[in-house]
matplotlib code that plots the C-alpha trace (Angstrom):
import matplotlib.pyplot as plt

x = [-66.1, -66.0, -62.7, -63.0, -59.3, -58.8, -59.8, -58.2, -56.2, -53.4, -50.9, -50.5, -54.1, -54.1, -51.1, -53.5, -56.4, -55.7, -55.4, -58.1, -58.9, -62.2, -60.7, -62.7, -61.2, -61.4, -65.1, -68.2, -69.5, -66.9, -67.8, -71.5, -70.9, -69.1, -71.9, -74.4, -72.5, -71.5, -67.8, -64.6, -62.7, -59.1, -57.6, -54.3, -52.2, -49.1, -47.6, -46.3, -42.6, -42.8, -40.7, -42.4, -45.8, -44.8, -43.6, -46.8, -48.8, -47.0, -46.9, -50.2, -52.7, -52.1, -52.7, -56.2, -56.8, -55.8, -57.8, -60.8, -60.7, -60.2, -63.1, -65.4, -64.7, -63.7, -64.3, -60.9, -59.9, -56.7, -55.4, -52.5, -51.0, -49.8, -53.2, -54.9, -52.2, -54.8, -56.2, -52.7, -51.9, -55.1, -54.5, -50.8, -51.7, -54.1, -51.6, -49.0, -50.9, -50.0, -46.5, -43.7, -42.2, -44.5, -44.1, -45.7, -47.5, -49.7, -52.6, -55.2, -58.3, -61.2, -64.9, -67.6, -67.6, -63.9, -62.4, -59.2, -59.0, -55.8, -52.9, -49.6, -47.3, -45.9, -47.4, -45.7, -47.7, -45.9, -44.7, -41.3, -40.4, -41.2, -43.9, -46.9, -48.4, -51.0, -53.5, -52.9, -53.6, -56.8, -58.1, -57.3, -59.1, -62.1, -62.2, -62.1, -64.8, -67.1, -66.5, -65.2, -67.1, -67.3, -63.5, -63.1, -65.6, -63.9, -60.5, -61.9, -63.6, -60.4, -58.4, -61.1, -60.9, -57.2, -57.4, -59.8, -57.3, -54.4, -55.0, -55.1, -51.7, -50.4, -49.7, -46.2, -44.0, -41.6, -38.2, -35.5, -31.8, -31.4, -33.9, -32.3, -28.9, -30.2, -31.9, -28.6, -26.7, -29.1, -28.7, -24.9, -25.1, -27.3, -24.9, -23.1, -19.5, -18.1, -20.3, -22.3, -26.0, -28.2, -28.7, -28.0, -29.7, -32.0, -30.6, -32.6, -31.5, -33.8, -33.6, -35.9, -33.5, -30.5, -32.5, -33.2, -29.5, -28.7, -31.2, -29.6, -26.2, -27.5, -28.1, -24.4, -24.7, -21.4, -22.1, -25.4, -23.8, -20.9, -23.2, -25.3, -22.2, -20.8, -24.2, -24.5, -20.9, -21.4, -24.5, -22.9, -20.1, -22.3, -24.3, -27.4, -26.6, -26.9, -23.6, -24.7, -28.0, -27.6, -30.7, -30.8, -32.5, -35.1, -32.9, -30.2, -30.6, -27.1, -25.5, -22.7, -25.2, -24.8, -27.6, -30.2, -33.8, -33.7, -36.9, -36.2, -38.8, -39.6, -39.8, -36.3, -34.6, -36.4, -35.5, -31.9, -31.5, -32.2, -29.7, -26.8, -27.3, -27.2, -23.8, -22.3, -22.0, -22.7, -21.8, -24.3, -27.0, -26.5, -26.9, -30.1, -31.5, -30.5, -32.3, -35.5, -35.5, -34.5, -36.2, -39.0, -40.4, -43.6, -45.2, -46.4, -43.7, -44.9, -43.0, -43.8, -44.0, -41.4, -39.3, -39.5, -36.8, -37.3, -36.6, -37.0, -33.7, -33.6, -37.2, -36.8, -37.9, -34.8, -34.5, -31.6, -30.4, -30.6, -28.8, -25.9, -25.0, -22.9, -24.2, -23.5, -25.2, -28.2, -28.7, -29.5, -32.0, -35.6, -35.3, -37.5, -41.0, -42.1, -45.1, -46.5, -48.9, -48.7, -49.1, -49.7, -47.8, -44.7, -44.6, -44.7, -41.5, -39.9, -41.0, -39.6, -36.2, -35.6, -36.5, -34.3, -31.3, -31.6, -31.6, -28.6, -26.5, -27.4, -29.2, -32.0, -33.1, -34.0, -36.1, -37.8, -38.5, -40.1, -42.2, -43.4, -44.4, -46.2, -48.1, -49.1, -50.5, -52.3, -53.9, -54.8, -54.9, -56.5, -60.2, -63.0, -64.3, -61.2, -57.5, -56.7, -54.6, -53.5, -53.9, -52.3, -52.5, -55.0, -57.3, -58.1, -58.5, -61.5, -59.1, -59.3, -56.4, -54.7, -53.0, -49.6, -50.9, -52.0, -48.9, -46.2, -47.7, -48.1, -44.4, -43.3, -45.2, -43.8, -40.2, -40.9, -42.3, -39.2, -36.9, -38.7, -39.9, -43.4, -46.1, -48.8, -47.2, -47.4, -51.0, -51.8, -50.0, -52.0, -55.2, -54.2, -53.2, -56.4, -58.5, -57.2, -57.8, -61.4, -63.7, -60.9, -59.8, -56.4, -56.6, -55.3, -55.0, -53.2, -52.0, -48.7, -45.7, -47.6, -47.1, -49.9, -51.8, -50.6, -47.0, -47.7, -49.6, -48.1, -47.5, -50.5, -53.0, -55.3, -54.0, -55.9, -57.8, -56.2, -55.8, -55.4, -58.2, -58.7, -61.3, -64.3, -63.3, -61.5, -61.9, -65.6, -65.2, -62.8, -65.0, -68.1, -66.6, -65.1, -61.5, -60.2, -57.2, -58.0, -54.4, -51.7, -48.2, -46.4, -43.6, -42.0, -39.5, -41.1, -43.0, -46.4, -49.3, -49.2, -45.5, -46.0, -48.9, -47.0, -44.0, -46.0, -48.0, -44.8, -43.3, -46.5, -46.4, -42.9, -44.2, -47.5, -47.2, -50.6, -50.6, -53.1, -50.5, -47.9, -50.4, -51.6, -48.0, -47.1, -50.2, -49.9, -46.2, -46.7, -49.3, -46.8, -43.5, -42.9, -43.3, -40.9, -38.2, -38.4, -38.1, -36.1, -35.1, -38.8, -39.7, -37.0, -39.4, -41.4, -38.3, -37.2, -40.4, -40.0, -36.4, -37.6, -40.4, -38.1, -35.4, -35.3, -37.6, -35.3, -36.3, -34.1, -35.3, -33.0, -34.5, -32.4, -32.8, -32.3, -34.9, -34.5, -31.6, -29.8, -26.0, -24.9, -22.7, -25.5, -27.9, -25.4, -24.7, -28.4, -29.0, -26.1, -27.2, -29.5, -30.9, -33.5, -36.9, -35.6, -37.0, -34.8, -36.1, -34.4, -37.0, -37.2, -38.9, -42.0, -42.1, -41.8, -44.8, -46.7, -46.1, -47.1, -50.3, -51.2, -50.9, -47.4, -46.3, -42.7, -42.3, -44.2, -42.1, -39.1, -37.3, -33.8, -31.7, -30.0, -30.3, -28.2, -29.2, -30.6, -30.9, -33.4, -32.6, -35.6, -36.1, -39.8, -40.7, -38.5, -35.9, -32.5, -31.5, -31.0, -27.5, -26.2, -22.8, -22.1, -19.6, -22.1, -24.8, -22.5, -21.3, -24.9, -26.1, -26.3, -24.4, -22.9, -23.3, -25.5]
y = [3.1, 2.0, 2.1, -1.1, -1.4, 2.0, 0.6, -2.9, -4.3, -5.4, -2.7, -4.6, -4.2, -0.5, 0.1, -0.9, 1.3, 4.1, 1.8, 2.4, -1.3, -2.0, -4.3, -6.4, -7.9, -11.7, -12.3, -14.2, -10.8, -10.8, -14.2, -13.4, -10.3, -12.3, -14.8, -12.0, -10.4, -13.8, -12.9, -14.6, -13.6, -12.5, -13.5, -11.5, -12.6, -11.0, -9.4, -6.0, -6.6, -8.5, -6.6, -7.9, -7.2, -3.6, -3.6, -5.1, -2.6, 0.3, -1.0, -2.7, -2.2, 1.6, 1.8, 3.3, 1.7, -1.8, -1.3, -0.2, -3.4, -5.5, -3.8, -4.4, -8.0, -9.4, -9.2, -8.5, -9.7, -8.6, -11.0, -10.6, -14.1, -13.5, -12.6, -15.5, -18.3, -21.0, -19.1, -18.7, -22.4, -23.5, -21.4, -22.1, -25.8, -25.1, -22.8, -25.5, -27.1, -24.1, -23.2, -24.7, -21.2, -20.4, -17.2, -13.8, -11.9, -14.9, -14.1, -16.8, -16.7, -18.6, -19.2, -17.5, -20.8, -20.3, -23.0, -22.2, -22.4, -20.4, -18.9, -17.1, -14.9, -11.6, -10.1, -6.9, -4.2, -5.0, -8.4, -9.3, -12.8, -15.2, -13.1, -12.1, -8.7, -8.5, -7.1, -10.1, -12.4, -10.6, -10.6, -14.3, -15.2, -13.0, -14.7, -18.2, -17.2, -15.8, -18.1, -21.4, -21.7, -25.5, -25.7, -23.4, -25.3, -28.6, -27.3, -25.9, -29.2, -31.2, -29.0, -29.1, -32.9, -32.9, -30.5, -32.8, -35.6, -33.6, -34.8, -38.4, -40.2, -43.5, -43.8, -44.5, -44.9, -42.5, -42.6, -44.6, -44.2, -45.7, -43.2, -40.3, -41.3, -41.2, -37.8, -36.4, -37.9, -36.4, -32.9, -33.3, -34.1, -31.0, -28.8, -26.1, -27.0, -23.8, -21.1, -23.0, -23.5, -25.7, -25.7, -22.8, -19.5, -18.2, -19.3, -19.3, -19.8, -22.9, -22.4, -25.3, -27.7, -26.3, -26.8, -30.4, -31.1, -29.7, -32.0, -35.0, -33.7, -33.8, -37.5, -38.1, -37.7, -35.8, -35.5, -33.7, -31.4, -30.5, -29.7, -27.4, -25.6, -25.1, -23.7, -21.3, -20.2, -19.5, -17.5, -15.5, -14.3, -13.6, -10.8, -12.5, -11.1, -7.4, -6.8, -3.4, -4.2, -7.9, -9.3, -11.8, -11.0, -13.3, -14.8, -14.1, -14.0, -15.3, -18.6, -16.9, -15.1, -11.7, -9.4, -10.3, -9.6, -7.2, -7.8, -9.1, -11.5, -12.2, -16.0, -16.3, -14.3, -16.0, -19.5, -18.5, -16.9, -20.3, -22.1, -19.7, -19.8, -23.6, -23.7, -21.0, -18.2, -15.6, -12.7, -13.6, -14.5, -11.1, -9.4, -11.1, -10.4, -6.8, -6.5, -8.1, -5.9, -2.6, -2.7, -5.3, -4.9, -2.8, -0.9, -3.5, -6.0, -7.9, -8.1, -6.8, -9.4, -7.9, -5.0, -3.8, -4.2, -0.7, 2.7, 6.2, 7.9, 11.3, 11.0, 7.7, 4.2, 2.0, -1.7, -2.3, 1.3, 1.7, -1.5, -0.6, 2.3, 2.1, 2.9, 6.6, 7.0, 5.0, 7.3, 10.1, 8.1, 7.0, 3.2, 0.9, 0.6, -2.1, -4.3, -3.8, -6.7, -8.8, -12.4, -14.8, -17.7, -15.8, -14.1, -17.5, -18.4, -15.2, -16.1, -19.6, -18.5, -15.6, -17.7, -20.6, -18.5, -16.2, -19.3, -20.9, -17.8, -16.2, -13.2, -12.5, -9.4, -11.8, -13.9, -10.8, -9.7, -13.1, -12.7, -9.2, -10.5, -13.5, -11.2, -9.0, -11.9, -13.4, -10.1, -9.1, -12.2, -14.7, -14.0, -16.1, -16.5, -17.3, -17.0, -13.9, -14.5, -10.9, -7.4, -4.1, -1.0, -2.7, -3.5, -7.2, -8.9, -11.1, -13.7, -17.1, -18.3, -21.3, -24.4, -22.6, -19.9, -22.4, -24.6, -21.9, -19.9, -23.0, -24.0, -20.5, -20.5, -23.9, -22.7, -19.6, -21.8, -23.9, -20.8, -18.8, -21.7, -20.2, -22.8, -20.4, -20.2, -24.0, -23.9, -21.4, -23.5, -26.6, -24.7, -23.9, -27.5, -28.9, -26.5, -28.2, -31.7, -31.0, -33.3, -35.1, -38.6, -39.6, -42.7, -45.6, -43.6, -45.6, -45.1, -43.4, -45.6, -47.9, -48.0, -46.2, -48.1, -45.8, -46.9, -50.4, -49.5, -50.5, -47.9, -49.0, -48.4, -45.4, -42.4, -41.3, -38.0, -34.9, -35.2, -31.4, -29.2, -25.5, -24.5, -23.1, -24.7, -23.6, -20.2, -20.0, -18.7, -21.5, -24.1, -22.8, -23.5, -26.8, -25.5, -25.8, -28.1, -30.6, -31.2, -29.3, -30.5, -28.3, -26.2, -23.1, -21.1, -22.0, -25.0, -26.0, -25.9, -29.6, -29.7, -26.8, -28.6, -31.9, -30.2, -28.5, -31.7, -33.7, -31.3, -31.1, -34.9, -34.6, -32.3, -34.0, -37.7, -37.4, -40.0, -38.0, -35.6, -38.1, -40.1, -36.9, -36.0, -39.4, -40.0, -36.6, -37.1, -40.7, -39.5, -37.7, -39.2, -40.9, -37.6, -35.8, -38.4, -38.2, -34.4, -33.4, -29.9, -29.1, -30.7, -29.6, -28.8, -32.0, -34.1, -32.3, -33.4, -36.9, -37.0, -36.0, -38.5, -41.3, -40.5, -41.7, -39.4, -37.7, -35.1, -33.1, -31.1, -29.1, -27.7, -24.9, -22.0, -19.4, -21.0, -20.5, -18.1, -20.2, -19.7, -23.1, -25.4, -28.0, -25.5, -24.3, -27.8, -28.4, -25.2, -26.0, -29.5, -30.1, -33.2, -33.8, -34.4, -33.7, -31.2, -29.3, -27.0, -25.3, -24.3, -23.3, -25.6, -23.4, -23.4, -27.2, -27.4, -25.0, -27.1, -30.3, -28.6, -27.7, -31.3, -31.3, -34.7, -34.3, -32.0, -34.2, -34.7, -32.7, -30.8, -29.6, -31.6, -29.9, -26.5, -27.6, -27.5, -31.0, -32.6, -35.3, -37.1, -39.1, -41.4, -41.7, -40.4, -43.0, -41.0, -41.8, -40.9, -37.2, -35.7, -32.5, -32.1, -31.0, -33.7, -36.5, -34.8, -34.3, -37.9, -39.1, -37.0, -38.8, -37.0, -33.5, -32.3, -29.4]
z = [-28.7, -25.1, -23.3, -21.3, -20.3, -18.6, -15.2, -15.6, -12.8, -15.1, -16.2, -19.4, -20.3, -19.2, -21.6, -24.4, -23.2, -25.7, -28.7, -31.4, -31.0, -29.3, -26.7, -24.3, -21.1, -20.7, -20.1, -21.1, -22.4, -25.2, -26.5, -26.3, -28.4, -31.0, -31.1, -31.5, -34.4, -35.8, -36.0, -34.9, -31.8, -31.6, -28.2, -27.9, -24.9, -23.6, -20.4, -19.3, -19.7, -23.0, -25.6, -28.7, -27.1, -26.9, -30.5, -31.8, -29.7, -31.2, -34.8, -35.3, -32.4, -32.5, -36.3, -36.8, -40.2, -39.0, -35.8, -37.9, -39.9, -36.7, -35.0, -38.0, -38.5, -35.0, -31.3, -29.8, -26.3, -24.5, -21.9, -19.4, -19.2, -15.7, -14.5, -16.4, -16.6, -17.2, -20.2, -21.5, -21.0, -22.8, -25.8, -25.9, -26.2, -29.0, -30.8, -30.8, -33.7, -35.9, -34.7, -32.6, -32.1, -29.3, -27.3, -26.7, -28.0, -28.7, -31.1, -31.3, -33.5, -32.0, -32.6, -30.5, -28.6, -27.7, -29.9, -31.8, -35.6, -36.2, -34.2, -34.4, -32.4, -33.6, -36.7, -38.1, -39.9, -43.2, -44.5, -42.9, -44.0, -42.5, -40.9, -43.0, -42.3, -39.6, -42.2, -44.4, -41.5, -40.6, -44.2, -44.6, -41.4, -42.4, -45.8, -44.2, -41.7, -44.4, -47.3, -45.8, -42.6, -42.8, -43.0, -40.0, -37.9, -38.8, -37.8, -34.5, -33.7, -34.4, -32.1, -29.4, -29.5, -29.2, -26.3, -24.5, -24.9, -23.4, -19.8, -20.8, -20.4, -19.2, -15.5, -14.5, -11.4, -9.8, -11.4, -9.5, -9.5, -13.0, -14.5, -12.7, -13.9, -17.5, -16.8, -15.6, -18.5, -21.0, -19.4, -19.5, -23.2, -23.7, -21.9, -23.8, -22.8, -24.2, -22.7, -20.1, -19.8, -22.0, -25.7, -28.1, -28.6, -27.1, -23.7, -20.6, -16.9, -16.5, -12.8, -12.0, -13.8, -11.8, -8.6, -9.5, -10.2, -6.8, -5.3, -7.0, -5.9, -2.3, -2.8, -3.7, -7.5, -8.1, -11.8, -11.2, -8.6, -10.9, -13.8, -11.6, -10.3, -13.8, -15.0, -12.0, -12.4, -16.2, -15.6, -12.7, -15.0, -18.0, -19.4, -18.2, -14.8, -14.1, -12.3, -11.1, -9.4, -9.0, -10.7, -13.6, -16.9, -18.4, -21.2, -23.7, -27.4, -28.0, -27.2, -25.3, -23.0, -24.8, -25.8, -23.1, -23.2, -20.3, -18.4, -14.9, -13.6, -9.9, -10.5, -12.1, -9.4, -6.5, -7.8, -8.6, -5.1, -3.6, -5.8, -5.4, -1.6, -1.7, -3.5, -1.2, -3.8, -1.2, -3.5, -6.2, -3.6, -2.0, -5.3, -6.1, -2.7, -2.9, -6.3, -4.8, -1.7, -3.2, -6.6, -6.6, -3.0, -2.8, 0.0, 2.5, 1.7, -1.3, -4.6, -8.0, -10.8, -13.1, -14.3, -17.9, -20.4, -21.9, -20.5, -21.8, -22.5, -24.2, -25.0, -26.8, -25.6, -25.6, -24.8, -22.4, -22.5, -18.8, -18.1, -20.4, -17.9, -14.8, -11.4, -11.5, -14.9, -13.9, -11.0, -13.4, -15.4, -14.7, -14.2, -16.3, -15.1, -12.7, -13.4, -9.9, -10.0, -6.8, -7.9, -5.0, -6.5, -7.5, -4.2, -2.6, -4.5, -3.1, 0.4, 0.1, -1.3, 1.0, 4.0, 2.9, 1.8, 4.9, 7.1, 5.3, 5.0, 8.3, 6.8, 9.3, 7.2, 4.3, 6.6, 7.9, 4.3, 3.7, 6.8, 5.8, 2.3, 3.9, 6.3, 3.4, 1.4, 4.5, 5.2, 1.7, -0.6, 1.7, 2.2, 3.6, 0.1, -1.9, -2.4, -4.5, -7.6, -8.2, -6.9, -7.6, -5.4, -3.2, -6.1, -6.5, -9.8, -10.5, -12.0, -10.2, -8.2, -9.7, -8.3, -8.7, -6.3, -3.7, -4.0, -4.2, -1.4, 0.8, 0.1, 1.0, 4.2, 5.2, 4.5, 6.6, 9.4, 9.7, 9.3, 12.0, 14.2, 14.1, 13.7, 12.6, 9.1, 8.8, 9.9, 7.1, 4.6, 5.7, 5.1, 1.5, 0.8, 2.5, 0.4, -2.8, -1.4, -0.2, -2.0, -3.8, -2.8, -4.1, -6.3, -4.3, -1.1, 1.6, 5.1, 5.7, 4.9, 2.6, -1.1, -2.9, -5.5, -8.2, -7.5, -8.8, -11.9, -15.2, -17.9, -19.7, -16.9, -16.9, -15.1, -11.9, -12.2, -10.7, -7.0, -6.4, -7.6, -7.5, -4.9, -6.7, -10.0, -13.1, -14.8, -15.5, -19.1, -20.0, -18.2, -19.9, -23.3, -22.2, -22.6, -19.1, -18.9, -16.1, -15.1, -16.8, -15.8, -18.3, -16.9, -18.3, -16.3, -12.9, -11.4, -12.7, -10.3, -9.9, -9.1, -6.6, -4.9, -4.7, -3.2, -0.5, 0.3, 0.6, 3.0, 4.9, 5.3, 6.7, 9.4, 10.2, 9.3, 7.7, 4.9, 2.8, 1.9, 0.9, -1.2, -3.0, -3.9, -5.1, -7.2, -8.8, -9.7, -10.9, -13.3, -15.5, -14.4, -17.8, -19.6, -17.2, -17.5, -21.4, -21.3, -18.3, -19.5, -19.5, -16.1, -13.6, -10.8, -11.2, -11.2, -8.0, -6.3, -7.6, -6.3, -2.9, -2.9, -3.9, -1.4, 2.2, 4.2, 6.8, 9.3, 11.6, 14.5, 16.8, 20.0, 21.3, 23.7, 20.9, 18.7, 14.9, 15.3, 17.9, 17.6, 18.9, 16.8, 16.7, 15.3, 12.8, 11.5, 11.1, 9.1, 6.8, 6.0, 3.0, 1.3, -1.3, 0.4, 3.9, 6.4, 8.9, 11.6, 14.6, 17.3, 20.9, 23.5, 23.4, 19.6, 19.6, 21.9, 19.6, 16.5, 18.4, 19.7, 16.1, 15.0, 13.5, 14.9, 14.0, 17.0, 19.5, 22.7, 21.3, 24.1, 24.8, 27.3, 30.2, 28.6, 25.6, 21.9, 21.3, 17.8, 16.9, 13.6, 12.3, 9.4, 8.5, 12.0, 13.7, 15.6, 16.9, 20.4, 20.7, 20.6, 22.0, 20.4, 16.8, 16.0, 16.8, 14.8, 11.8, 11.9, 11.8, 8.9, 5.5, 2.8, 3.3, -0.3, -1.3]

ax = plt.figure().add_subplot(projection="3d")
ax.plot(x, y, z, "-o")
ax.set_aspect("equal")
plt.show()
């Protein structure tokens, strides 16, 4: 039996390399083999720090008898969902027909043409109600494939039809104050008033929702701000936070935040760092940043994707055992393993949060860490041919970059540009956004300042096609089977690719005044605004973008001798001020000229006056007279909330 996983880029796949299962990587070759043998395909999806993925690997995929049956009757494909998020999204959507309790491991049974006809999650080796045994599932699927093929084909065809309809939805308009008031009211009603957070068990940090509430708070919604602050305070004092090393765990299994699932994800900690910095919880922000820089940072400056929940103690793998120890005891133990995959998109989130939090809390070392990470990605993940989705140890995966990679990295670079005053990072961000707009004309594109056609469409009108597209197209195996989701707005614990792209494009418009970027962001968000308003707990990042798009567009540039780290009162006031959809940058005279020369119109003719730090406050690129004293600037800034 060939060992196809031993040289895989993904640590998750390599952890399955010694299974007796005849695994394939995600490839056209695997489906061709299934067609040649006329057998169904098991697509088994997980990730390296997934506890139940480890359990199923030990219990079922390591069982020689089970593996023998699987090899004889199926072609088995192992997929790392973090390496192939579009594959995961496609099969999650298909699996939702069979179970609402979606999660990982995700085990999907498909035809040689890639279409789903049955799916489930964790299957134990012996029946464990309500879970049937994995062998029972395999035998039932084999029986259906062999003796009821027409039924299998009909089920697959129906699911394929439903999948093709997923991208079709009514166009809407961006939510206004009334809709956002209802969104906040719904989230308040969903709040756990006893223990904090949202809903019952399991309880997740929902960092994107917290960020959206802070955005609404910055627009004078005191209810939204108070809810965000209560949620952040509850999590800070709970078992979800590792009080020793500072990072947050992925979720808790109990309503009161006890008994966490102990994996620590880059995306959660990056997003939460930004939120705690915004509300002035310096202690918690410092803990998260310390965890990122001490534990997650790799050689070269980029960040690992996650840290495992399990560690080996006294020769036994124990979930959470390491985290139950104090600092001294941990020093004598081998820490849980890192999933050292460097994901472009998730690193973009880290760059953005470190740059923003470092700028706000005067932590230049955090900004420097963001810079080092950005430089690593620019040198190693941006090539003439493509943007790299994932690498590990300098080895690049063949997986296609997705919109989340383009959008999150672009947003990180833009935040780094305004935090450092260096235009070249904004130039690189613009290249990424432009690449996703190449060949795509936003429906109803209009000049800057005009209302896009999409904004006046009624809810019954057809939705415009996707504005942002992945350069080079979707994953070729998915596309070859007609399974690629054209525009997937769904959000889990971090922004969707569409939300990430719209956020980057909106900020780019604020810096350039190029109407293409504003139109692209608006049309994209309008396409699924009704869905986001109906389900705010699942669309926090999208609603954040919509909040910024609907707010007055305000830009603040301070030109000061010290540039981004200028210590004047005017610069300090600017760095402390935040508002949904606004852009703030502190630059030197030379840096302002550099930005302007690169086409960032916001910086055109911006210069300091008489050697003093000079602030230019603009609304839709129409600027008030410059001011050079902090009191005048503070008095002219709308809203002083987070």
